[in-house]
C-alpha positions in Angstrom: -0.5 -0.2 0.0 1.2 3.4 -0.9 0.9 6.0 1.4 -1.8 8.1 -0.2 -5.6 7.9 0.2 -6.6 4.2 -1.4 -8.7 5.1 -4.6 -11.5 2.0 -4.1 -14.0 2.8 -0.9 -12.7 1.1 2.3 -15.3 -1.8 2.9 -17.2 -1.6 6.0 -16.8 -4.4 8.6 -18.8 -3.2 11.8 -21.4 -0.5 11.3 -21.7 2.5 14.0 -24.4 0.6 15.6 -23.0 -2.7 16.1 -19.7 -1.3 17.9 -22.0 0.9 19.7 -24.3 -2.0 21.0 -20.7 -3.7 21.6 -18.9 -1.0 23.6 -22.6 -0.9 26.0 -22.0 -4.4 26.1 -18.3 -4.7 27.2 -19.1 -1.8 29.5 -21.8 -3.0 32.0 -19.3 -6.3 32.2 -16.5 -4.5 33.5 -18.8 -2.8 36.0 -20.2 -6.5 37.0 -16.5 -7.6 37.1 -15.2 -4.4 39.2 -18.1 -3.0 41.2 -16.2 -0.7 43.6 -12.7 0.7 41.7 -11.8 0.4 38.0 -8.4 2.3 36.7 -8.5 2.4 32.6 -5.1 2.8 30.8 -6.0 3.6 27.0 -3.4 2.7 24.5 -3.1 5.7 22.3 -3.7 6.9 19.8 -6.0 3.8 18.5 -8.3 3.8 21.3 -9.0 7.1 22.2 -12.7 6.9 20.4 -13.4 3.4 22.0 -12.3 4.6 25.3 -14.7 7.7 24.9 -17.2 5.8 24.1 -16.5 3.2 27.1 -16.4 5.2 29.7 -19.7 7.1 28.7 -21.2 3.8 29.1 -19.7 3.0 32.9 -21.9 3.5 35.7 -20.2 5.0 38.6 -16.4 6.0 39.5 -13.5 5.3 37.5 -10.0 6.5 37.1 -8.0 6.7 33.8 -4.8 7.0 32.6 -2.8 7.1 28.7 0.0 5.2 27.8 1.4 5.3 24.3 3.3 2.4 22.2 3.8 1.0 18.7 5.7 -1.6 17.0 4.4 0.2 13.4 5.9 3.0 11.1 4.1 4.4 8.7 3.2 0.7 7.3 0.6 -1.8 7.9 3.1 -4.8 9.3 4.4 -4.5 12.6 8.7 -3.8 13.0 8.8 -6.1 16.5 10.6 -3.9 18.0 8.1 -1.9 20.4 8.4 1.9 21.5 7.0 3.3 24.8 5.8 7.2 23.0 4.3 8.3 26.4 4.3 6.7 30.0 1.3 7.1 32.2 1.2 10.2 34.5 0.0 8.1 37.4 1.5 5.1 39.8 -0.9 2.0 39.2 0.4 0.0 42.4 -2.5 -1.5 43.9 -5.5 -0.4 41.7 -7.6 -2.9 39.6 -5.8 -1.9 36.2 -7.8 -2.7 32.6 -5.7 -2.2 29.6 -7.9 -0.8 26.8 -6.2 -1.5 23.2 -8.3 -0.7 19.8 -6.2 -3.8 18.3 -4.0 -7.2 19.2 -3.1 -8.7 15.9 0.5 -9.6 16.6 0.4 -9.4 20.3 3.9 -7.6 20.3 2.7 -3.9 21.8 0.3 -5.4 24.0 2.6 -8.1 25.2 5.0 -5.3 25.6 2.9 -3.3 27.4 1.1 -6.3 30.0 4.8 -7.1 31.4 5.7 -3.4 32.0 2.3 -3.0 33.7 2.6 -5.9 35.9 6.1 -4.9 37.1 4.4 -1.7 38.5 2.2 -4.1 40.9 -1.2 -3.4 40.1 -3.6 -5.3 42.4 -5.2 -6.9 38.8 -4.2 -6.5 35.6 -7.0 -7.4 32.5 -6.6 -6.3 29.0 -10.0 -5.3 26.9 -9.3 -4.7 23.0 -12.1 -3.8 20.7 -10.5 -6.2 18.0 -8.9 -9.1 17.9 -7.0 -10.8 15.0 -5.9 -14.3 16.2 -4.9 -15.2 12.6 -1.9 -12.4 13.3 -0.4 -13.4 16.4 3.1 -13.7 17.3 3.2 -13.5 20.3 0.5 -15.7 23.0 -1.2 -12.7 25.2 -4.0 -13.1 27.7 -6.6 -10.8 26.3 -9.7 -10.9 28.7 -12.7 -9.2 27.4 -12.9 -8.8 23.1 -15.3 -6.7 21.1 -15.3 -8.3 17.9 -12.7 -11.3 16.8 -11.8 -9.9 13.0 -10.1 -12.1 9.4 -6.6 -11.0 9.2 -7.2 -7.4 6.9 -6.0 -4.4 7.6 -8.8 -2.0 9.6 -9.8 1.4 9.6 -12.0 4.0 11.4 -13.4 4.4 14.6 -9.6 5.3 15.5 -7.8 3.0 13.7 -5.8 4.5 10.9 -3.8 4.2 7.9 -0.8 6.6 8.0 -2.6 9.3 10.5 -5.7 8.9 8.0 -9.3 7.1 8.4 -9.6 7.6 12.5 -12.8 9.5 12.2 -15.0 7.3 10.6 -17.7 6.3 12.7 -17.3 2.3 11.9 -14.6 -0.1 11.0 -13.7 -0.7 7.5 -11.2 -2.7 5.6 -8.8 -1.0 2.8 -8.8 -2.2 -0.3 -5.1 -3.3 -1.5 
């Protein structure tokens, strides 16, 4: 793929309504599992739209923070090397922490983040991802909550991008190669 917009329109895989319904279900499940205390750590940049909708659906009090890591440059495949781009602002020791990730494909970034955050002694550590792409998994990572399992296609929209583009789509679509 080149670094220009695709000439063919992206194929919609998940509609805005499908996404919103599943986000509401995940929010209720999180609150059932963590009724008193919940600290979310969103992985930037891709998870910001998902996080925004998710937290508005979770009843009660919660806290959150952001972390940025990447194993991608401008392309569509992982480099295999994770770079921590932005660290947490608050300590997580003793907290029930849930990592909020947009998509888990190779598992490289998530595995790195799970290890790094586990070393900070949270009371518990779980992972929630909107999209899981198991066909691409290179590292066996535990994912406690999955929004949707998808095939091995490069997807954009709802916060996910291709070279900084398409994050604003209200749905999730597959780019045509």
